[in-house]
C-alpha positions as CSV (number, residue, x, y, z in Angstrom):
1,M,26.9,-22.9,119.6
2,R,27.6,-24.7,122.8
3,M,27.4,-28.1,121.0
4,K,29.9,-26.8,118.4
5,S,32.4,-25.8,121.2
6,I,32.1,-29.2,122.9
7,I,32.7,-31.1,119.6
8,S,35.7,-28.8,118.9
9,I,37.2,-29.6,122.3
10,I,36.6,-33.3,121.9
11,V,38.3,-33.3,118.5
12,L,41.3,-31.3,119.9
13,I,41.7,-33.7,122.9
14,T,41.6,-36.7,120.5
15,I,44.2,-35.2,118.2
16,L,46.5,-34.3,121.1
17,S,46.0,-37.8,122.6
18,I,47.0,-39.5,119.4
19,I,50.0,-37.3,119.0
20,G,51.1,-37.7,122.6
21,C,50.6,-41.5,122.6
22,K,52.5,-41.9,119.3
23,E,55.5,-40.2,120.7
24,T,55.6,-41.5,124.3
25,T,54.1,-45.0,124.2
26,K,56.8,-47.7,124.4
27,Q,56.1,-50.6,122.2
28,D,58.1,-53.1,124.4
29,T,55.6,-56.0,124.2
30,P,53.9,-57.6,121.2
31,M,50.5,-56.6,122.6
32,L,51.5,-52.9,122.8
33,A,53.1,-53.0,119.4
34,S,49.9,-54.5,117.8
35,L,47.7,-51.9,119.6
36,A,49.9,-49.1,118.3
37,M,49.8,-50.7,114.8
38,K,46.0,-50.8,114.9
39,T,45.8,-47.2,116.1
40,N,48.2,-46.0,113.5
41,M,46.5,-47.8,110.7
42,T,43.2,-46.4,111.8
43,H,44.3,-42.8,112.0
44,L,47.1,-42.6,109.4
45,G,47.3,-42.9,105.6
46,Y,49.5,-45.5,104.0
47,H,52.6,-43.4,103.5
48,E,52.5,-41.9,107.0
49,F,52.1,-45.5,108.4
50,I,55.1,-46.8,106.4
51,N,57.2,-43.8,107.6
52,I,56.7,-45.0,111.3
53,T,57.5,-48.6,110.6
54,M,60.9,-50.1,111.2
55,E,63.2,-48.0,109.1
56,G,60.3,-47.0,106.8
57,N,60.0,-50.6,105.6
58,D,58.0,-50.1,102.4
59,T,58.1,-53.9,101.7
60,L,56.2,-54.6,104.9
61,I,52.8,-54.1,103.3
62,S,51.5,-52.8,100.0
63,E,49.1,-49.9,99.8
64,E,46.5,-52.3,98.5
65,Q,47.0,-54.6,101.5
66,F,47.0,-51.6,103.9
67,N,43.6,-50.5,102.6
68,E,42.2,-54.1,102.7
69,I,43.3,-54.5,106.3
70,K,42.1,-51.1,107.3
71,G,38.7,-52.0,105.8
72,L,38.6,-55.2,108.0
73,M,39.2,-53.4,111.2
74,T,36.5,-52.7,113.8
75,D,36.6,-50.7,117.0
76,K,36.9,-53.8,119.2
77,S,39.7,-56.3,118.6
78,G,41.6,-59.0,120.4
79,H,45.3,-59.0,120.6
80,E,46.7,-62.5,121.0
81,T,50.4,-63.2,121.5
82,Y,51.9,-66.2,119.8
83,H,55.4,-67.6,119.4
84,L,56.4,-70.0,116.7
85,L,59.0,-72.7,117.5
86,K,60.8,-74.2,114.5
87,F,62.8,-77.4,115.1
88,D,65.8,-78.8,113.1
89,N,63.6,-81.7,112.0
90,G,61.2,-79.3,110.2
91,E,58.4,-79.6,112.8
92,M,56.8,-76.5,114.2
93,I,54.6,-75.6,117.1
94,L,52.7,-72.5,117.9
95,V,52.6,-71.4,121.5
96,E,49.8,-69.0,122.7
97,F,50.4,-66.8,125.7
98,A,47.9,-65.2,128.0
99,S,46.9,-61.9,126.5
100,I,47.5,-59.9,129.7
101,P,50.7,-60.8,131.6
102,D,49.9,-62.0,135.1
103,G,52.3,-60.2,137.5
104,G,54.7,-59.4,134.7
105,E,55.1,-63.0,133.6
106,F,53.6,-64.5,130.4
107,K,51.6,-67.7,130.9
108,I,51.2,-70.4,128.2
109,Q,47.6,-71.0,127.5
110,G,47.8,-73.1,124.4
111,I,50.1,-75.2,122.2
112,K,49.3,-76.2,118.6
113,I,51.3,-78.5,116.3
114,I,51.5,-76.9,112.9
115,P,50.2,-79.3,110.2
116,D,52.5,-80.0,107.2
117,E,50.2,-78.2,104.8
118,M,50.5,-75.0,106.9
119,K,54.3,-75.0,107.3
120,D,55.0,-73.0,104.1
121,F,52.9,-70.2,105.5
122,F,55.5,-69.7,108.3
123,K,58.6,-69.9,106.1
């Protein structure tokens, strides 16, 4: 009986944490937004997930893609921050930033030139 009570309390705390985080967490950095996306995809169904995306953007991801991505997820994940620079001459570079801002500033930790055969992926 005691074990059942403990499990009930843990479930209740988890549910309240999810609800509380969903409503109060600002997604003001790419890392926080991707963490929120992962949490929401893990705990919500497709239609609930779409309802919390930007203006209920149902073209963002199909239900099939949602289920495929959900199946790929694990408890641990890395959240990398990249920025794509596109130049007038058609060239592109991908800039990788430090995952955790140091003193509120983002630090560049990598730069990659996008090969011609990959440029269509970013258009």
